[in-house]
C-alpha positions as CSV (number, residue, x, y, z in Angstrom):
1,M,6.5,-14.7,1.1
2,E,8.6,-12.3,3.0
3,L,6.7,-10.3,5.7
4,I,8.1,-7.0,6.9
5,N,6.4,-5.3,9.8
6,L,7.8,-1.8,10.1
7,G,5.8,-1.1,13.2
8,A,7.7,-3.8,15.1
9,Q,10.7,-1.5,15.1
10,N,11.0,1.7,17.2
11,S,10.9,4.7,14.9
12,I,9.0,7.9,14.1
13,F,6.9,5.6,11.9
14,N,5.0,4.5,15.0
15,Q,4.0,8.1,15.8
16,F,2.2,8.4,12.5
17,I,0.5,5.0,13.0
18,A,-0.7,6.1,16.5
19,E,-2.1,9.3,15.1
20,I,-3.9,7.5,12.3
21,R,-5.5,5.2,14.8
22,D,-6.4,8.0,17.4
23,V,-10.2,8.7,17.3
24,N,-9.6,12.3,18.4
25,I,-7.0,13.1,15.7
26,Q,-9.2,11.3,13.1
27,C,-11.6,14.2,13.5
28,D,-9.2,16.2,11.3
29,P,-9.4,14.7,7.7
30,L,-6.5,16.8,6.6
31,R,-4.2,15.5,9.4
32,F,-5.5,11.9,8.7
33,R,-4.6,12.1,5.0
34,K,-1.2,13.7,5.7
35,N,-0.3,11.0,8.2
36,I,-1.2,8.3,5.7
37,E,0.9,10.1,3.1
38,R,3.9,10.2,5.5
39,V,3.5,6.5,6.1
40,G,3.6,6.0,2.4
41,E,6.9,8.0,2.2
42,I,8.5,5.7,4.8
43,F,7.3,2.6,2.9
44,A,8.8,4.1,-0.2
45,Y,12.2,4.8,1.5
46,E,12.4,1.2,2.9
47,I,11.4,-0.4,-0.4
48,S,13.9,1.8,-2.3
49,K,16.6,-0.3,-0.6
50,R,15.4,-3.4,-2.5
51,I,15.5,-2.0,-6.1
52,D,18.4,-2.0,-8.5
53,Y,21.0,0.8,-8.7
54,T,23.7,1.9,-11.1
55,E,26.6,4.4,-10.7
56,R,26.2,7.7,-12.4
57,E,28.5,10.7,-12.8
58,V,26.9,14.0,-11.7
59,T,28.5,17.3,-12.6
60,T,28.6,19.8,-9.7
61,P,29.9,23.4,-9.8
62,L,33.2,22.1,-8.5
63,G,33.7,18.8,-10.2
64,V,32.2,15.4,-10.8
65,A,30.5,13.2,-8.2
66,R,29.7,9.5,-8.6
67,V,26.3,8.5,-7.2
68,N,24.4,5.3,-7.1
69,I,20.9,6.0,-8.5
70,P,17.9,3.7,-9.3
71,T,18.1,2.0,-12.7
72,G,14.3,2.3,-12.9
73,F,11.4,3.3,-10.8
74,P,8.6,0.9,-9.7
75,I,5.1,1.1,-11.0
76,L,2.8,2.4,-8.2
77,A,-0.7,0.8,-8.0
78,T,-3.5,1.4,-5.5
79,I,-7.1,0.6,-4.8
80,L,-9.6,3.5,-5.1
81,R,-10.5,5.5,-3.1
82,A,-9.0,4.8,0.3
83,G,-5.5,4.1,-1.2
84,L,-5.0,7.6,-2.7
85,P,-3.2,9.2,0.3
86,L,-0.9,6.2,0.7
87,H,-0.3,6.2,-3.1
88,Q,0.6,9.9,-2.9
89,G,3.2,9.3,-0.2
90,L,4.8,6.6,-2.3
91,L,4.7,8.9,-5.3
92,N,6.4,11.7,-3.4
93,Y,9.5,9.6,-3.3
94,F,9.2,7.6,-6.4
95,D,8.3,10.7,-8.4
96,K,9.3,9.2,-11.8
97,S,7.1,6.2,-11.4
98,G,4.3,5.1,-13.6
99,N,0.9,4.7,-11.9
100,A,-2.0,2.2,-11.9
101,F,-5.4,2.5,-10.3
102,I,-7.9,-0.2,-9.5
103,S,-11.6,0.1,-8.7
104,A,-12.5,-2.7,-6.2
105,Y,-15.0,-2.5,-3.4
106,R,-17.1,-4.4,-1.0
107,K,-20.6,-5.1,-2.3
108,Y,-22.8,-6.1,0.6
109,I,-25.3,-8.9,0.2
110,D,-26.7,-8.3,3.7
111,Q,-25.5,-6.5,6.8
112,K,-22.6,-8.9,7.3
113,D,-21.9,-10.8,4.0
114,F,-20.2,-9.2,1.1
115,V,-18.3,-10.0,-2.1
116,I,-15.4,-8.0,-3.7
117,E,-16.5,-6.3,-6.9
118,F,-13.8,-5.4,-9.4
119,E,-14.8,-2.8,-12.0
120,Y,-11.9,-1.0,-13.6
121,I,-8.1,-0.8,-14.0
122,A,-5.9,1.8,-15.6
123,S,-2.3,0.8,-15.8
124,P,0.9,0.9,-18.0
125,S,2.5,-2.3,-19.0
126,L,3.8,-4.3,-16.1
127,D,6.0,-6.8,-17.9
128,D,9.2,-7.3,-16.0
129,K,8.5,-4.3,-13.8
130,V,8.7,-3.9,-10.0
131,V,5.2,-3.0,-8.8
132,I,4.1,-1.6,-5.4
133,L,0.5,-2.4,-4.7
134,S,-0.9,-0.4,-1.8
135,D,-4.1,-0.4,0.2
136,P,-4.3,1.1,3.7
137,M,-6.2,-1.8,5.3
138,L,-5.6,-5.5,4.8
139,A,-8.6,-7.1,6.4
140,T,-9.7,-10.4,4.8
141,G,-7.1,-10.2,2.0
142,S,-9.7,-10.7,-0.7
143,S,-9.4,-7.1,-2.1
144,L,-5.6,-7.4,-2.4
145,E,-5.8,-10.8,-4.1
146,I,-8.4,-9.6,-6.6
147,S,-6.3,-6.4,-7.3
148,Y,-3.2,-8.5,-7.8
149,Q,-5.0,-10.7,-10.3
150,A,-6.3,-7.6,-12.1
151,L,-2.7,-6.2,-12.4
152,L,-1.7,-9.4,-14.2
153,Q,-4.0,-8.4,-17.1
154,K,-1.4,-5.7,-17.8
155,G,1.7,-7.9,-17.8
156,K,3.9,-10.1,-15.6
157,P,5.7,-8.1,-13.0
158,R,9.2,-9.1,-11.9
159,H,8.4,-8.4,-8.3
160,V,5.4,-7.1,-6.4
161,H,5.6,-5.2,-3.1
162,L,2.3,-5.3,-1.2
163,C,1.8,-2.4,1.3
164,A,-0.8,-2.1,4.0
165,I,-0.8,0.2,7.0
166,I,-2.9,-1.9,9.2
167,A,-3.4,-5.7,8.6
168,S,-5.3,-8.4,10.4
169,Q,-3.5,-11.7,11.1
170,T,-6.3,-13.3,9.1
171,G,-5.5,-11.1,6.1
172,V,-1.8,-11.7,6.4
173,T,-2.3,-15.4,6.4
174,Y,-4.7,-15.3,3.5
175,V,-2.3,-13.3,1.4
176,Q,0.6,-15.6,2.2
177,N,-1.5,-18.6,1.2
178,H,-3.0,-17.1,-2.0
179,L,-0.3,-15.0,-3.6
180,P,3.1,-16.1,-5.0
181,A,5.8,-16.4,-2.4
182,D,8.7,-16.2,-4.8
183,N,8.1,-12.7,-6.2
184,C,5.9,-10.9,-3.6
185,T,6.9,-9.1,-0.4
186,L,4.3,-8.0,2.1
187,W,5.0,-4.7,4.0
188,V,2.7,-3.7,6.9
189,G,2.7,-1.0,9.6
190,A,0.9,-3.1,12.2
191,I,-0.7,-6.5,12.6
192,D,-3.9,-6.6,14.6
193,P,-5.3,-9.9,16.1
194,E,-8.9,-10.1,14.8
195,L,-11.7,-9.2,12.6
196,N,-15.2,-8.3,13.8
197,D,-18.5,-9.7,12.5
198,H,-18.4,-7.1,9.6
199,A,-14.8,-8.1,8.7
200,Y,-13.4,-4.8,10.0
201,I,-9.9,-5.0,11.7
202,V,-10.0,-4.8,15.5
203,P,-8.6,-2.5,17.0
204,G,-7.8,-1.2,13.5
205,L,-8.7,2.4,12.8
206,G,-12.2,2.4,11.2
207,D,-13.0,3.1,7.6
208,A,-9.9,4.7,6.0
209,G,-11.8,5.9,2.9
210,D,-14.5,7.6,5.0
211,L,-12.0,9.2,7.4
212,A,-10.0,10.6,4.5
213,Y,-12.7,11.7,2.1
214,G,-16.1,11.6,4.0
215,E,-18.9,9.2,4.4
216,K,-20.5,7.6,1.4
217,I,-23.8,5.9,0.5
218,D,-23.3,2.2,0.1
């Protein structure tokens, strides 16, 4: 599986990652959501280089221009609720895309142990489609694997781009070992070295869903 770490390059992308991580800037949920959205837009731009194009004639006021445009837009899929701002950033660029939404969450057995519960998916047909599956945090990798398997209920994609803003090395390794290498590409904004006892990424950024939309009762 190809792994692309956009944060390994020097670009304005890293400014957005820094602000998303910053505990002081996190106090502003609007800014937090907007930065995640902007990260999604950059992911979309980079992924757009990998899709198919065809030449089209466009009539201007002064003549005809020939432009290469996408032959089709990918299906955008995300995991509720934390994935919504990232999904919106992708949708800002892939504005003609179909959309899929997956309900998957951590169900805690005790203070440390949990299982991933899958409840619901709404999706168009994915047969022979390019799919972008996004989730802000790639911690253990279990949520992404379960969500990928859920998408297969809706068809067999031609290629799946997996997007996470912050990933743990554990999560990256898990995804590489459990998802197909031949038709999946993993895109991340940063790779952090460890998970704590609660399987949160360290240094990470905290709970992306709570920071974007407020605390919840588990």
